[in-house]
VEXBA-522638 format. One record per residue (C-alpha): x, y, z; residue in one letter. Coordinates in steps of 0.5 Angstrom, whole numbers, plus 500, padded with zeros to 3 digits. Example, Ala and Ser with C-alpha at 12.3 -4.5 7.8 and 13.67 -1.06 7.14 Angstrom:
2
+-----+-----+-----+------+
|  c1 |  c2 |  c3 | type |
+-----+-----+-----+------+
| 525 | 491 | 516 |    A |
| 527 | 498 | 514 |    S |
+-----+-----+-----+------+
END
This chain:
68
+-----+-----+-----+------+
|  c1 |  c2 |  c3 | type |
+-----+-----+-----+------+
| 734 | 156 | 341 |    M |
| 739 | 156 | 335 |    T |
| 740 | 150 | 331 |    V |
| 747 | 149 | 328 |    I |
| 749 | 143 | 323 |    T |
| 756 | 142 | 322 |    L |
| 760 | 136 | 320 |    K |
| 767 | 135 | 323 |    G |
| 772 | 129 | 323 |    K |
| 774 | 125 | 328 |    I |
| 782 | 124 | 329 |    D |
| 786 | 118 | 330 |    K |
| 785 | 119 | 338 |    K |
| 777 | 119 | 337 |    G |
| 777 | 127 | 339 |    V |
| 772 | 131 | 335 |    L |
| 773 | 139 | 335 |    S |
| 768 | 144 | 334 |    I |
| 769 | 151 | 333 |    K |
| 764 | 156 | 330 |    H |
| 764 | 164 | 331 |    P |
| 757 | 164 | 334 |    A |
| 759 | 159 | 340 |    F |
| 759 | 163 | 346 |    S |
| 765 | 161 | 351 |    P |
| 763 | 157 | 357 |    E |
| 756 | 156 | 355 |    K |
| 753 | 149 | 356 |    E |
| 751 | 146 | 350 |    V |
| 747 | 139 | 348 |    E |
| 751 | 136 | 342 |    V |
| 748 | 130 | 338 |    T |
| 753 | 126 | 334 |    V |
| 751 | 122 | 328 |    V |
| 755 | 117 | 325 |    I |
| 754 | 114 | 318 |    E |
| 756 | 107 | 317 |    E |
| 759 | 105 | 311 |    S |
| 756 | 100 | 307 |    K |
| 760 | 095 | 303 |    T |
| 757 | 090 | 298 |    Y |
| 760 | 083 | 297 |    D |
| 760 | 082 | 289 |    F |
| 762 | 075 | 290 |    S |
| 755 | 073 | 288 |    D |
| 756 | 076 | 282 |    L |
| 762 | 073 | 280 |    A |
| 762 | 069 | 273 |    S |
| 754 | 070 | 272 |    K |
| 755 | 076 | 268 |    L |
| 758 | 075 | 261 |    S |
| 759 | 080 | 255 |    W |
| 759 | 078 | 248 |    R |
| 762 | 083 | 243 |    G |
| 767 | 088 | 243 |    D |
| 766 | 093 | 249 |    G |
| 771 | 098 | 246 |    L |
| 767 | 098 | 240 |    A |
| 760 | 099 | 244 |    W |
| 763 | 105 | 248 |    Q |
| 765 | 108 | 241 |    K |
| 758 | 107 | 238 |    K |
| 754 | 110 | 244 |    I |
| 759 | 116 | 245 |    R |
| 758 | 117 | 237 |    N |
| 750 | 118 | 239 |    E |
| 752 | 124 | 243 |    W |
| 755 | 128 | 237 |    D |
+-----+-----+-----+------+
END
């Protein structure tokens, strides 16, 4: 048994094409498809809860100067 991991993209029609030079024509194979769901986070619960006191630009310049 040979295991090959490939990444592909499903087109707009729902078709996934897999081409690899090691594949033999007309040979039966077993294919496993793993689809990772994208997780989006709803930041609305943080709205108006984070506050910044001070000048953000001045703070960035200060910490960047620490690298020099």
